[in-house]
C-alpha positions as CSV (number, residue, x, y, z in Angstrom):
1,X,48.2,78.2,33.9
2,X,51.6,80.1,33.9
3,X,54.3,78.2,35.5
4,X,56.0,80.5,38.2
5,X,59.3,81.5,37.8
6,X,62.2,79.6,40.1
7,X,63.6,82.4,42.9
8,X,67.1,82.3,41.4
9,X,65.7,82.2,37.7
10,X,65.9,86.3,37.6
11,X,69.3,86.6,38.9
12,X,70.5,83.8,36.7
13,X,69.5,85.2,33.2
14,X,71.3,88.2,34.5
15,X,74.3,86.8,35.3
16,X,73.9,85.0,32.0
17,X,73.7,87.9,30.4
18,X,76.8,89.8,31.6
19,X,79.1,86.7,31.2
20,X,77.6,87.4,27.1
21,X,78.6,91.1,27.4
22,X,82.6,89.9,28.3
23,X,82.3,88.2,25.5
24,X,84.5,85.0,24.9
25,X,87.7,86.9,26.8
26,X,87.7,85.2,30.4
27,X,90.4,85.5,32.5
28,X,93.2,88.2,34.7
29,X,95.6,90.0,33.2
30,X,98.8,89.1,34.7
31,X,101.8,91.4,34.1
32,X,105.1,90.3,35.9
33,X,107.9,93.5,36.4
34,X,111.9,93.1,37.2
35,X,111.2,95.2,40.0
36,X,108.8,95.4,43.3
37,X,107.1,99.2,42.5
38,X,105.0,97.4,39.6
39,X,107.4,100.3,37.8
40,X,107.2,99.9,34.0
41,X,110.3,101.7,33.4
42,X,111.0,103.5,30.2
43,X,109.4,101.8,26.8
44,X,108.2,99.0,28.9
45,X,111.8,98.1,30.1
46,X,110.3,97.4,33.7
47,X,108.1,94.1,32.2
48,X,109.3,91.2,32.2
49,X,106.0,89.7,30.8
50,X,102.3,90.5,30.7
51,X,99.7,87.5,29.2
52,X,95.8,86.4,30.4
53,X,95.3,83.8,32.3
54,X,92.6,81.5,33.1
55,X,92.6,81.6,37.0
56,X,92.9,83.3,39.8
57,X,96.3,81.9,41.0
58,X,100.1,81.5,39.9
59,X,103.0,80.0,40.7
60,X,106.7,81.8,39.9
61,X,110.1,80.8,40.9
62,X,112.5,83.3,41.1
63,X,115.6,84.3,42.9
64,X,115.6,88.1,41.9
65,X,112.8,91.0,42.9
66,X,109.9,91.4,41.0
67,X,105.8,92.0,41.6
68,X,103.3,90.7,40.0
69,X,99.8,92.3,39.3
70,X,96.4,90.0,38.4
71,X,94.1,92.9,37.3
72,X,90.5,92.5,35.5
73,X,87.5,92.1,37.1
74,X,85.2,89.3,38.6
75,X,81.4,88.9,38.1
76,X,78.9,88.9,41.2
77,X,75.6,88.0,42.3
78,X,74.0,90.1,44.5
79,X,71.7,87.2,45.5
80,X,74.9,85.4,47.1
81,X,77.2,86.2,50.1
82,X,80.9,85.8,49.5
83,X,83.8,84.7,52.1
84,X,87.5,85.4,49.9
85,X,90.3,83.1,50.8
86,X,93.7,83.7,50.0
87,X,96.6,81.9,50.2
88,X,100.3,83.0,49.4
89,X,103.9,81.8,49.9
90,X,107.3,83.1,50.0
91,X,106.0,86.6,49.0
92,X,107.4,89.8,51.1
93,X,104.1,92.1,50.5
94,X,100.3,91.2,49.3
95,X,97.0,92.8,48.7
96,X,93.8,91.8,47.0
97,X,91.4,94.6,46.6
98,X,88.1,94.4,45.2
99,X,85.8,97.0,44.2
100,X,89.1,99.2,45.8
101,X,87.6,97.1,49.0
102,X,90.6,95.3,50.8
103,X,89.9,91.6,50.7
104,X,92.6,89.8,52.0
105,X,96.6,90.8,52.3
106,X,99.6,87.7,53.3
107,X,99.9,89.7,57.0
108,X,104.1,89.5,55.9
109,X,105.1,92.5,56.4
110,X,102.6,94.0,59.0
111,X,99.3,92.4,60.6
112,X,95.8,93.6,60.9
113,X,92.8,92.3,63.1
114,X,89.6,91.5,62.4
115,X,88.3,94.3,63.4
116,X,85.2,96.0,61.4
117,X,86.5,98.5,58.8
118,X,90.2,96.6,58.2
119,X,88.9,94.1,55.9
120,X,85.4,93.6,53.5
121,X,85.3,90.0,53.8
122,X,82.5,88.5,53.2
123,X,82.4,91.2,50.8
124,X,78.5,92.3,50.7
125,X,77.5,93.0,47.1
126,X,74.1,95.5,46.3
127,X,73.8,94.8,42.5
128,X,74.8,91.9,40.5
129,X,77.9,93.0,37.9
130,X,81.0,93.2,36.7
131,X,83.7,94.4,39.5
132,X,87.4,95.7,39.9
133,X,89.9,92.5,40.7
134,X,93.4,93.6,42.0
135,X,95.4,91.2,43.6
136,X,99.0,92.6,43.8
137,X,102.2,90.6,45.2
138,X,105.7,91.5,45.5
139,X,109.0,89.2,46.4
140,X,112.1,91.5,47.7
141,X,114.1,88.5,46.6
142,X,116.1,85.6,47.7
143,X,119.2,87.0,49.8
144,X,121.5,84.8,51.8
145,X,124.6,85.3,53.4
146,X,128.1,83.8,53.7
147,X,131.3,83.6,55.7
148,X,134.7,84.2,54.5
149,X,137.1,81.6,56.5
150,X,140.2,83.5,56.3
151,X,138.8,87.1,57.1
152,X,135.3,86.6,58.7
153,X,133.6,88.8,57.3
154,X,130.0,88.0,55.6
155,X,129.2,89.1,52.3
156,X,125.4,88.9,50.6
157,X,124.7,86.2,48.3
158,X,121.7,85.3,45.7
159,X,119.9,82.3,47.5
160,X,118.2,79.7,45.1
161,X,115.3,80.1,43.5
162,X,111.9,79.6,45.8
163,X,108.6,79.6,44.5
164,X,106.6,82.6,44.9
165,X,102.8,81.9,44.9
166,X,99.3,83.4,45.3
167,X,96.1,81.7,44.9
168,X,92.1,83.6,45.9
169,X,88.9,80.8,46.4
170,X,85.8,81.8,47.3
171,X,83.0,80.5,49.8
172,X,79.3,80.9,48.3
173,X,76.1,81.0,50.1
174,X,72.8,82.1,49.0
175,X,71.7,85.6,51.4
176,X,68.5,84.8,53.4
177,X,69.4,81.4,54.3
178,X,69.1,80.2,57.6
179,X,72.8,79.6,58.4
180,X,74.1,82.4,56.2
181,X,76.7,84.2,58.4
182,X,80.2,84.9,58.6
183,X,81.0,81.9,60.5
184,X,78.9,79.7,58.3
185,X,80.5,81.2,55.4
186,X,83.7,80.3,57.1
187,X,83.0,76.4,57.4
188,X,81.9,76.0,53.9
189,X,84.0,74.4,51.3
190,X,86.5,76.6,49.2
191,X,86.0,76.5,45.2
192,X,88.1,77.8,42.9
193,X,86.4,80.9,41.2
194,X,85.3,79.7,37.4
195,X,87.3,81.1,34.6
196,X,84.0,82.5,33.2
197,X,83.4,84.7,36.3
198,X,86.7,86.7,35.8
199,X,87.4,89.3,32.5
200,X,90.6,90.4,31.5
201,X,89.2,94.0,30.7
202,X,88.8,97.1,32.7
203,X,86.3,99.8,32.7
204,X,87.7,103.6,31.3
205,X,87.2,105.2,34.3
206,X,89.1,102.1,36.2
207,X,91.8,102.5,33.6
208,X,92.3,106.4,34.4
209,X,92.1,105.5,37.8
210,X,95.2,103.1,37.7
211,X,96.9,106.1,35.3
212,X,96.3,108.6,38.2
213,X,97.5,106.6,40.9
214,X,100.8,105.8,38.4
215,X,101.3,109.3,38.0
216,X,100.8,110.7,41.4
217,X,103.2,107.7,42.7
218,X,106.4,110.0,41.8
219,X,109.0,111.6,42.7
220,X,109.9,113.0,46.4
221,X,107.5,112.7,48.7
222,X,106.6,111.8,52.2
223,X,105.2,108.8,51.3
224,X,105.8,106.6,54.7
225,X,102.7,107.3,56.3
226,X,104.2,105.7,59.7
227,X,107.1,108.3,59.5
228,X,106.7,111.9,58.0
229,X,110.1,112.7,58.9
230,X,111.4,110.2,56.1
231,X,111.3,111.8,52.3
232,X,111.2,109.0,49.7
233,X,111.3,109.3,46.1
234,X,109.3,107.0,44.3
235,X,109.4,104.3,42.5
236,X,112.8,104.2,43.0
237,X,112.0,103.3,47.0
238,X,115.0,105.7,47.6
239,X,114.9,107.4,50.8
240,X,116.5,109.9,53.5
241,X,115.4,110.6,57.2
242,X,115.2,114.5,58.8
243,X,115.6,115.3,62.4
244,X,113.9,118.1,63.9
245,X,116.4,119.6,67.2
246,X,115.4,122.5,69.4
247,X,117.7,125.2,68.8
248,X,118.4,126.9,72.5
249,X,119.0,130.8,72.3
250,X,122.6,131.4,74.1
251,X,122.2,135.1,73.3
252,X,118.9,135.5,75.1
253,X,120.1,133.5,78.3
254,X,123.0,135.5,78.7
255,X,121.4,138.5,78.3
256,X,119.1,137.7,80.9
257,X,121.5,136.7,83.4
258,X,124.0,139.6,82.9
259,X,121.8,142.3,81.7
260,X,123.7,145.1,83.8
261,X,127.2,143.3,82.7
262,X,129.4,143.1,79.6
263,X,129.5,139.4,78.5
264,X,132.4,138.0,76.7
265,X,131.1,134.4,76.4
266,X,130.8,133.0,73.1
267,X,126.9,134.0,71.7
268,X,124.5,132.2,68.8
269,X,122.3,129.5,68.7
270,X,123.2,126.2,69.8
271,X,121.4,122.9,69.0
272,X,120.5,121.1,72.0
273,X,120.1,117.1,72.8
274,X,116.5,117.8,72.2
275,X,115.5,115.7,68.7
276,X,112.7,114.6,66.9
277,X,113.7,111.8,64.4
278,X,110.1,110.2,63.9
279,X,107.0,111.6,63.8
280,X,103.0,110.2,62.6
281,X,99.7,110.9,62.2
282,X,97.5,109.4,64.8
283,X,94.3,108.1,66.2
284,X,92.6,109.6,69.4
285,X,94.0,108.0,72.5
286,X,97.6,107.5,70.2
287,X,100.2,110.3,71.8
288,X,102.9,108.9,69.3
289,X,102.5,112.2,66.9
290,X,104.3,114.4,67.7
291,X,104.1,117.2,65.1
292,X,100.7,119.1,64.2
293,X,99.8,118.6,60.4
294,X,99.6,122.0,59.3
295,X,98.1,123.4,55.4
296,X,99.8,121.4,52.9
297,X,99.1,120.9,48.8
298,X,97.8,117.2,47.6
299,X,100.2,116.9,45.0
300,X,102.7,117.6,47.4
301,X,104.0,121.3,45.6
């Protein structure tokens, strides 16, 4: 008689076929920039190096500001649950997105709680295939200070180089198992992601998406979402802040007080001491946003 097919045989065949479609290339693209904005510059002057690495981890010693991008695709199977673990060292700001989902970040510049919607980790997979993988790491540089013994003034100095490191591992568990849950995944051993589950290639659609993002992140705009009165120029990260001040109409006040007499006091509009130098878009229950956002164009025109 015919032998029954083991439950994982068909997904395994699909995964092997998908790996064969990617060819011999394995790993991820690693691009290092000499700035913190992932900015290639004119003629690629902002790119220090670009190569394919065979893992989802790196360690770079530097004392100058840099940014590092590990990009490509990762092979995932819908029969498994994936819990990703990210480890960062000496980074200024770092994120990992898989298929556009925020999986983890370094928590250096700000922290996110574990409320639903902040992270997609474990990551739920509904179909097997290659998914976009984007790990972005920024480092502001090693800056220290020294004090002049005679003048007592302090000056910035470049500190020794430090190791900027990042690594991504995963824990795997078959869906439907009696212990399959977020807590049980956390107790499983963390494994290095095999190189054959990584590909440096990106689909044409994802490449168009990246090109669109780079083209939009140019010029002056209200990029700082936590303060809409700060105008920032990208990718240079130059900024200046605005203040909105209340104007008191002294002419009208004087007319109301002396409507039957001629006033010889100075007239004109003067600024009061009430000024607004901070505002942001807020959620329900947060009253720190004091400005209502009106009609505007997505391209800031």
